[in-house]
N, C-alpha and C positions, 0 to 999 in steps of 0.2 A: 456509474461504474460498479460492477460487482466483482470480487475476487474470492477465490475459493481455496481450501485447504490444500488441494492438490496442484496448486499452481496455475489455475486456469482463470481468465477474466473475460468480461463482456462489458462493452461500452455502447450505450444506445441512448437515444433522445428521449427525454422526459415525456414529450408529446406522445410516444408510442404506448404510454401507460395511461389506460382511460380512468376517469374518476369513477369511484365506486362508493357504495354505502358502508356503514361501520361493520355490519354482520356479514360482510363477503369475504371470500377467501382471497381476492386479488388476482393478479396475473402473474404468469411465469416470467421471471427475469432471466434465469440461466437454467438449463438442463443439467442435473446433477447425476453423477454415478452414485452407486449405493454406498460407497464408502467416503463420499465427499460431503462437504458442507461449506456454506457462505462464511467467510472470516471478516470480510470487510466490504463496506460501501461508501462511496463518495457521490456527492451531487456537487457539480460546478457547472459555470456557464460554459457553453460551446465555444464562443469566441474568446480569445484571450485579449484583455485589454493593454494596449501598448501605451506606456507612458510618454509625456511630451519630453521628459529628460531622458534622452537615450543612454545615458552613463548609468543609470540605475539598473541593477541586475534583477530582472524579473523571471521567475520560473514557477512552474506547476510540475510537481513530481509525485510518484506514488512510491513511498518507502515500504519495501517489503523485507520482513526479517523471517528467517526460517527456524524450525525448532532448535537446530544445532548451533545457532549463532551467527549464520552468514546472513548478509543484507546487502541492499543496494538501492539506489534511486533510479526510477525510470520516468522520462519525460511522458507526460499524458499524451501528447501528440503522437507518441509511437504506438498507442492503442487506437487501431481504426475503429470508426463508428460502424455498428452492425445493427442488425434487427434484434430485438429481444428474443428470449426463449431459445437461443442457439446453445451449442455446447461450449462456446467461448475459445479464446486463444491463449496460448502459453504465456504467462506474465513472468514466471521464473522457472529456472530449471529445478526440478524436485527429484532427488535421488538419495541413496543410503548415505552419502556424505553430508547433504544439506538438511535432510528431513524434510517434512511437510511444511508449508507456510504458517506460521503462527499468527502475524499480524500484518495488516496493509493500511497505511495512513497517508493521507494526503499532505504533502509539505510545500510550503511556498516560501519566499524570501523573508517573511515575517518570523519563521521559525529558526530559533537558534541553536537548541540542544535536544539530544534524544536520550530518554532514561530507558533501559532494558532491564527487566526483573527475570531471574530465574525461578523455577518451581521450588528450589531449596533456599530461596532467600537471598540469593547473590545479586548485586545491583551494580550497573555500570552506567555512567553519565558521560556521553561524548558529543563533541560538536558536530552539527549536520554537515558542515563543510569538510569533514573528515570521511564522510561516507560518498564513495564515488557515484557518479551518474552513468549507469550502464544501460544496455539494450534489454529488451524483453526476454530473450531467450539466452540469459546468462545466469549463474547461480550466485554471483556476488562475492563480497570479500568477508573474511572474518571480523565481526564486530564484537563478539564476546567469547571469551574462553571460559571453561567451567572448572572449578576446583575438584568436582566429583564427577566421574564418568557418566553416572546415570542422570545427571541434571540436563535440563533443557529450558529453553526460553518459555516463560509464562506470559509475559504482556510487555507492552512497550508504550511510552507516552511522549509526547513532545512538548517543549517549552517554548514560548514566544520570547522574542528579544524584550529587553528592559524599556521602560517608557520613553526616555529620550533618544533611544536609537531606533525606535519604531518609525517606519516610513509610512 
């Protein structure tokens, strides 16, 4: 799965990417507009493994965070499988309120917290469970408010659960 700065995404099977040598340019994953760029890529199995213990909560979500601090989690199964080299589908609403997408990270049940950093050094750490799971064509909720109006999200990272809590 590839995600772009302007909120587009494409999901395709790995078998559609043929093996090549080191000195080659590769294949096209997604067709980009002139002002767009890829901000994230995730590789994951096509089939989700279902545990024997049905009580365990298992999920695979894409966490998207925009420049102006809005974010959401979207289940991977909501992104349909396509052929590679397409223009992609909407992964998030991108407008003047949200700004463009800044980061896209795969999160699963072993992730506990998210750390978001702004360009001016402001940092926030919040639990993953506080970020709602929403559809593809939504803008998300406010995850970070900025002290300075000119500030924006620079990066985000995720933290796994501690040793004994890990499943």
